[in-house]
C-alpha positions in Angstrom: 0.3 40.0 33.4 2.1 38.8 35.8 5.6 39.7 34.7 7.0 40.1 38.4 7.9 37.0 39.7 7.0 38.2 43.4 3.3 38.9 42.4 3.0 35.3 41.1 4.7 33.9 44.4 2.0 36.2 46.3 -0.9 34.7 44.0 0.1 31.2 44.6 0.6 31.8 48.5 -3.0 33.2 48.7 -4.3 30.2 47.1 -2.3 27.2 48.4 -1.3 28.3 51.8 -1.4 25.1 53.2 0.9 23.9 50.6 4.3 25.4 51.4 6.1 22.4 48.6 4.6 24.4 45.9 6.2 27.3 47.2 9.3 25.6 47.3 8.5 24.2 43.5 8.1 27.7 42.8 11.7 28.9 44.3 13.0 25.9 42.1 11.5 27.4 39.0 12.9 30.7 39.7 16.2 29.5 40.2 16.2 27.8 36.6 14.3 24.3 37.2 12.3 23.8 33.8 10.2 20.9 35.4 9.2 23.2 38.4 8.4 26.1 35.3 6.0 23.5 33.9 4.0 22.6 36.9 3.7 26.1 38.1 2.4 26.8 34.7 -0.1 24.3 34.8 -1.2 25.6 38.6 -1.6 29.1 37.0 -3.7 27.5 34.4 -6.1 25.9 36.9 -6.1 29.4 38.6 -7.5 30.9 35.0 -4.2 33.0 35.0 -3.6 32.3 31.2 -0.9 34.9 31.1 1.1 34.1 33.8 0.7 30.7 33.0 2.1 31.2 29.5 4.7 33.2 31.0 6.3 30.3 32.6 5.6 28.1 29.7 7.7 30.3 27.7 10.6 30.4 30.1 10.8 26.7 30.3 10.6 26.3 26.4 13.3 28.8 25.7 15.4 26.4 27.7 14.3 23.7 25.5 11.6 21.7 27.9 9.6 19.8 25.2 6.1 20.1 27.4 6.4 23.5 27.8 7.1 23.8 23.6 4.0 22.0 23.2 1.9 23.6 25.6 3.2 27.1 24.7 2.4 26.3 21.0 -1.3 25.7 22.1 -1.5 29.0 23.7 -0.4 30.7 20.6 -2.7 28.7 18.2 -5.8 29.4 20.8 -5.1 33.1 21.5 -5.1 31.5 25.7 -2.9 34.1 27.5 -1.0 35.3 24.6 -2.2 36.8 21.1 -2.9 34.4 18.8 -0.3 33.6 16.2 -0.3 30.4 14.1 3.3 30.8 13.0 4.8 30.6 16.7 2.5 27.8 17.2 3.9 25.9 14.0 7.3 26.8 15.1 6.7 25.4 18.5 5.1 21.9 17.5 8.1 21.3 15.1 10.7 21.9 17.9 8.4 19.6 20.4 7.8 17.2 17.8 11.6 16.7 16.7 12.2 15.9 20.4 9.6 13.3 20.0 6.3 14.7 21.7 3.6 12.6 20.3 0.5 15.5 20.6 3.1 17.8 18.7 3.6 16.1 16.2 0.0 15.1 15.6 -0.8 19.0 15.7 2.5 19.8 13.4 0.9 17.4 10.8 -2.6 18.7 11.2 -1.3 22.2 10.1 0.7 20.8 7.1 -2.4 18.7 6.2 -4.7 22.2 6.4 -2.2 24.7 5.6 -2.0 26.8 8.7 0.8 28.9 8.7 2.4 26.6 5.9 1.7 25.5 2.3 -0.1 22.6 2.3 1.9 19.4 2.2 0.2 16.3 2.3 3.2 14.3 2.1 5.0 16.0 5.3 1.6 15.4 6.8 1.7 11.9 6.4 4.8 11.5 7.6 4.1 13.4 10.9 1.1 11.3 11.7 3.0 8.3 10.7 5.9 9.3 13.3 3.2 10.0 16.0 0.9 6.6 15.2 3.9 4.4 15.1 4.4 5.2 19.0 0.7 5.0 20.2 -1.0 8.5 19.0 -4.6 6.8 18.4 -5.6 10.4 16.7 -2.8 10.2 14.2 -3.7 6.4 13.5 -7.5 7.5 12.6 -6.1 10.6 10.5 -3.9 8.0 8.9 -7.2 5.7 8.0 -8.8 9.0 6.6 -5.5 9.6 4.2 -4.8 6.0 2.9 -9.1 5.7 2.0 -8.8 9.3 0.5 -5.3 9.1 -1.1 -4.0 12.3 0.7 -0.2 12.4 0.3 -0.1 8.6 -0.7 -1.9 6.3 -3.3 -5.4 5.0 -1.8 -4.9 2.0 0.2 -8.1 0.7 1.7 -6.4 -2.3 3.6 -4.2 0.3 5.3 -6.9 2.5 5.9 -9.0 -0.6 7.5 -5.8 -1.2 9.5 -5.1 2.3 11.1 -9.3 2.8 11.8 -8.9 -0.6 13.6 -5.6 0.3 15.8 -7.2 3.7 16.5 -10.5 1.8 17.6 -8.9 -0.7 19.8 -6.8 1.9 21.3 -10.1 3.7 22.4 -10.6 6.3 20.0 -14.1 7.0 20.0 -14.1 8.5 16.3 -12.2 5.4 15.2 -14.8 3.4 17.0 -17.9 5.2 15.7 -15.9 4.7 12.4 -15.5 1.2 12.4 -19.4 0.7 13.4 -20.1 2.6 10.5 -17.7 0.5 8.2 -19.4 -2.8 9.5 -22.8 -1.5 9.2 -22.3 -0.6 5.5 -19.7 -3.0 4.5 -17.2 -0.2 3.6 -13.6 -0.9 2.4 -14.5 -4.3 0.9 -15.4 -5.5 4.6 -18.1 -7.8 4.8 -21.0 -6.5 6.4 -21.5 -7.5 10.1 -24.2 -6.0 12.1 -23.1 -7.6 15.2 -19.9 -5.8 15.1 -21.4 -2.5 13.9 -23.4 -3.0 17.1 -20.6 -3.4 19.3 -18.3 -0.6 17.9 -21.3 1.8 18.2 -22.0 0.7 22.0 -18.3 1.0 22.5 -18.4 5.1 21.0 -21.5 5.6 23.0 -19.9 4.6 26.3 -18.0 7.7 25.7 -20.6 9.9 24.8 -19.9 10.3 21.2 -23.2 11.3 20.0 -23.5 10.0 16.5 -23.0 6.5 18.0 -25.7 7.0 20.4 -28.0 8.4 17.7 -27.0 5.6 15.4 -28.2 3.1 18.4 -31.4 4.6 18.8 -32.3 4.7 15.0 -31.3 1.0 14.9 -33.1 -0.1 17.5 -36.0 1.9 16.6 -36.0 0.3 13.1 -34.9 -3.0 13.7 -32.0 -2.8 11.6 -29.4 -5.2 12.6 -30.8 -6.2 16.1 -34.6 -7.1 17.2 -36.8 -4.0 17.0 -36.7 -2.4 20.7 -38.3 0.9 20.6 -37.8 1.6 24.6 -34.3 1.1 24.1 -34.3 3.4 20.7 -36.3 6.3 23.2 -33.5 5.7 25.6 -30.8 6.3 23.1 -32.5 9.1 21.4 -32.7 10.9 24.9 -29.1 10.1 25.8 -28.3 12.0 22.4 -30.8 14.6 22.9 -29.3 15.7 25.9 -25.9 15.7 24.3 -27.4 18.7 22.1 -28.4 16.4 19.0 -31.0 18.0 16.8 -32.3 14.8 15.4 -32.7 12.8 18.0 -35.2 15.6 19.6 -37.1 15.7 16.2 -37.3 11.4 16.4 -38.4 11.9 20.0 -40.9 14.1 18.9 -42.2 12.1 16.1 -42.4 8.9 18.1 -44.6 10.1 21.1 -46.6 12.1 18.8 -47.7 9.1 16.4 -47.7 6.7 19.4 -46.0 4.2 16.9 -44.1 1.8 19.1 -44.3 3.6 22.0 -47.2 5.1 24.3 -48.4 8.3 22.8 -47.7 11.2 24.6 -48.7 14.7 23.2 -47.0 16.5 26.1 -43.8 14.7 25.5 -43.9 15.3 22.0 -44.8 19.0 22.0 -41.6 19.2 24.8 -39.0 17.5 22.6 -40.2 19.8 19.3 -39.9 22.9 21.0 -36.2 21.7 22.3 -35.5 20.9 18.6 -37.0 24.4 17.3 -35.0 26.2 19.8 -31.8 24.4 18.8 -32.9 25.4 15.0 -33.4 28.8 15.6 -30.5 29.2 18.1 -27.9 27.8 15.0 -29.8 30.3 12.6 -29.1 33.3 14.7 -25.9 32.5 15.3 -25.2 32.2 11.6 
């Protein structure tokens, strides 16, 4: 570990010889400038010097720097550069959240919801998710949708659930976009079924490479559900999903090419995709 600050200086000088301003920033960090400490910590992380990175995050966190508190919490939660310690992560997320850091508030809420290093407290989780969502955190909006739909920490309220799902989807959160697609496809939460809107939301999520949305589009085009049947587009979507390691997409490609149903029969392609699916399945079994 680079506890010796001179050792860190030498590391930076050797990697950023043409950037004298970086060494100036390091000097400011040594002198106690917390913003420079955080900047140096990020650079060290990019150099895969995780222990040295956490050293500087910790120095800044001890001086109350909110970004450093959040990043150090991540270090302890993931065991990256330091020994894994959920309790330290919880404390640091709480300190950062109380200073208004939205990602820290979201992670703190997750820990309350899941009982990580603290007793499960759905009401407190709801409070912190709401705090973050009200200030624009789309992941928190989505989780609030789940909580209001399932009645976690609050009474079931499908209208609020739908509102939060929609806010998160409109904010660009891919999981929420997929959820909105499913809601419109199946007519959930007392929403009128609307295939056109379902396709629109699946496409938005697919554009962000959300694999379940990509697979769904393939299935819808194959079956002609909500759209006119188009097997070529179905194959395109299945191939995208398969390349993102979706098992069922590989199986479906093997089935389509093997049967020649709505696409040109191709035994070689069918064999290739079935072998890929079997290889993935065996890998999952071996991992377990």
